[in-house]
N, C-alpha and C positions, 0 to 999 in steps of 0.2 A: 534463579529468581528473575522474574520479568520486572524491569524498572518501571516505576510509576509513569514516566513519560511515554514509554512504549505501550503500557497498559492503557493509558489515556488515549493514545493515537488509535489503537485497535478498537476501542469502544467508540471513539468519535466516528471512525469510518463506518463501523457497523450501524451506528445510529443514523448517520447521514444516508446510508444505503437503504435504510428502512423507512425513511421519511416519505410522506405522501407527495406525489408528483416527481419523485426522483427519476432522472432520465440518464443516469450514468455519469461517469467522470467527464467533466468538460474537456480535459486534456486527451483522454482516450478518444472521445468523440471527435475532437478536432483532428487528431492524427488519422482517424478513419476517413475523414472528409478530404484530407489533403495527402494524397498518396506519394507525392514527390518529397523525398526526404530532405531536399535542399530548399523547399518552400519556406518562406519566413514563419509561417504558422508552425511548421514542424520544428523549426529552430527554437521557437519559444517552448514547445512541448519538450524538446530535448533538454533545454536549460532547466526547466522545471523538474524533470526526472533526475537530472544530475544533482540538483539541490536537494530533492527529497531523499535520494539514496544517501547522500552525504550526511544529512540530518540523522537518518537511521544509523549509519555507521558511527556517528558521534555518540549516540545513545548507547549503542552496543559496547563501544570502547569503555564507557563509564562503568559498565558492569563486568568488565573483564573478559568479554568475548574476544578471542584472538583473531579469528578469520572474519573480521567484520565485513569485508567486501562480499564474501560468499553468502553469509547470513543475510546481509542487507538485500542482495539479489533475490533471495528466497522470500523475504518479507515484502519486497516491492511486488513480486509476482503474486503473492497472496492478496495483497491490497488491490491489485488490478482485478483479480478474480472476484474479490468481494464487491468491488464497484459494479462490475458487470452482473454479478449474481443478484445484487440488490435491485437491479432494473429488470432482469429477465426471469429471475426465479422467485422463490418465496422469501421476501425480505425479512420475515420474522426469524429466519435461521441464520442470517448473515453475521450478525454481531457475535453470536456464540461461536459459530464455526471459525470466524476469523481469529477471535481471541484464542480458542483452543489450538488451532493450527500454528499461529504465530508463537504462542507460548511453548509449544512442543519444539519448534525449530530453535528457539532461543535456549531452552533447557538442554537440548542435545549438544549445543556448542559451548555451553558455559562450563 
């Protein structure tokens, strides 16, 4: 079962990625602009990603997923792809694809 909070997150990312004028994830964009991993901008990006992954791990733990770190890595990767796909691809497919893929990852580990 996909928790309501994870379901909401997947739908939110999908909706954001499909909105008019969407230009991709600001954190992914910032990381692309600052190649030096030690640059202060990249440190902010790193901190955000650590927080985001921890938030996902907490949600997964609530529904009994054992290997929360591995599943969270997969969900963060899916989210990153969704943010890029919403900008480069057909945004009308992003929300559904993210939800289906994320749900499959969670079901496989539950």
